[in-house]
N, C-alpha and C positions, 0 to 999 in steps of 0.2 A: 230798651235801655237797661232794664234790671236783670236781664239774662235769666229769667225764670225763677228768681228767688225774691222773697219780699224784702230781704235785708241784704243787699249786695255788698255793703261795706263792713269790714271787720276791724276791731281794735285788738292789738297784740302787744304783749310785753315779754321780752326775752324768749320769743318762740312759742309763747302760750296764748291761745285764743281767749280773750277776756269777754268779748261780746260782739253783738252784731247790730247794725243800724241801717236805716234807709236814708239818713241825713234828710229826712223829709219835711222838716219845718219850713216855714215861708222862705223863699229865696232871699238871700241877702247879698248885697254887693260887697265890694272890697274883699273878695276871697273868703268870706265867712260862711260856714254851713253849720247847721245844727240838726239834731234829731234825737229821738228816744234811743237809749242804748239798752239792749236786751242782753243781760250778762249770761255767761256760761256758768257752770258750777264753780270753776276756779275763779271766774271773774267776780262772783259774789263775795269771795274772800279777799281779793286784791283790790277791788274798786273803792272800798272806803279809804285806802291810802291815796288813791288818785283824786279823791274828792275832798281831802282833809284840809287843804289850805284855806278855803273860804271860811269855814266855821272857826278855825284858829284865829284868822285875822279879825273876824267879827267879834270874838270874845275879847281880844286885845283892845279893839276899838271901843267896845261897850265899857270896859273897866278902866281903860286908860293906860299910859305907859307903865309896864311892869316887866322886869327882867325875865321872870319865869314864863309869862305869857308869850313874850317875844321869842324866847327859846322854842316854845311850842310851835310858833309860826315857822321858824327856820327849820325845825325838825320835820314838820309837815311838808314843807317845800322840798327838803332833801329826799323824803320818802317818795313824793311824786316824781322827782327828777330821776331817781334810781329805777323807776319802772321802765324808763325809756320807751314810752308809749309810741306805737306806730300804727298808722291807718293803712289798710290794704283795700284795693278795689275788687270788683267782681271777678277779675282774672287772678287774684291773689298776689298781684304785684304791689309793692309799697308805693303809697301816694305821699309825695313830699309836702310836708306841712311846716309852717312856721310855729304853730301853737296847737296843742291838743289839750282841751279842758274837759274834765268830767264833773258834772254837777249833780249833787244829791237832791232829788226832788223832794224827798221826805224832809230833809233838813230845811230846804227853802220854804216849804209850806208850814214848817214849825215856827218861823219867825213871826212874832206877833205883828199884826198889821199896823199898830200904832207906835212901833218902835222908832221910826224915823219920820213920822208924819209931818213934823215942823221943819225938818231939815231939807231945804231945797235941793241939796246935792244928791239926795236919794229919791227925788220924785221921778217917776217914770214920765218920759215924753209921751205925747199923744201917739207917736209912731210905735213906741215900745208897748203901750197899753193895747194898741190895735194888733200888734204882733202876738201878744199873749193871748188875746181873745181869738185870734185866728188859730193858734196852736190848740187851744181848748176846743174850738169848733171842729177842727180837723180830727182831733183825737176822738171826740164824741161821734162823729160821722164814721170813722174807722171802726168804732166799737158799737155801732147801732145794733140793737138787738141783743147785745150781751145782757145777761141777767142783772149785773150789778150797776148798770148805767141808767137805771130808771129814774133816779133823782139826783140832784146836785150833791147832796150830802154823801151819797154812796159811791161816788166816782173815786176809783183808786188809780192814780197815775202810776206809770212805770217808775221804778225807783231812781233811774239815772238818765241824764241827758248828756249827749256828747256835743261839744262845741269845738269847732276846728277853724284855723286860719290856714288856707292853702297857700302854697308858693305860686301856683299857677291855677287861676280860675277854671281852666278848661279841664282840669283833672277830675272834677265832680260836676257834671252838667247840671 
């Protein structure tokens, strides 16, 4: 199925290859797929713009209504939209998506655990917790024997995750 490459799917912006992924996280229904995104050199420079909306929204949420912060959210959204991200399959053909989201793992890991502890809205469901544990287990298995995976504290996750919503579930088996 993977046509001889570990990362059969690629992320593009205006004809520039930004990164590769296997979309290998746990299978999710409703046309959602996720996986680690391994950036190219140009991707390293461009992907922060693709991942900027969530941090801007969180800052506004934490501080409260603020015209400047709201402008930052809109600007981040415009930068992401301007990238015109597209997913391509192993054959290089564009795969139709409803949504493409890039998440910055380093940013996610920087959020203090106690930030939203009492807020039920931000509690993970048992399914989400199981999914995260499965991601971590799969990543550890994939990197078994790597020098820096010896202990929990030393694990260095890839910087970016790609989350997509497909138009047609069959486009990514």
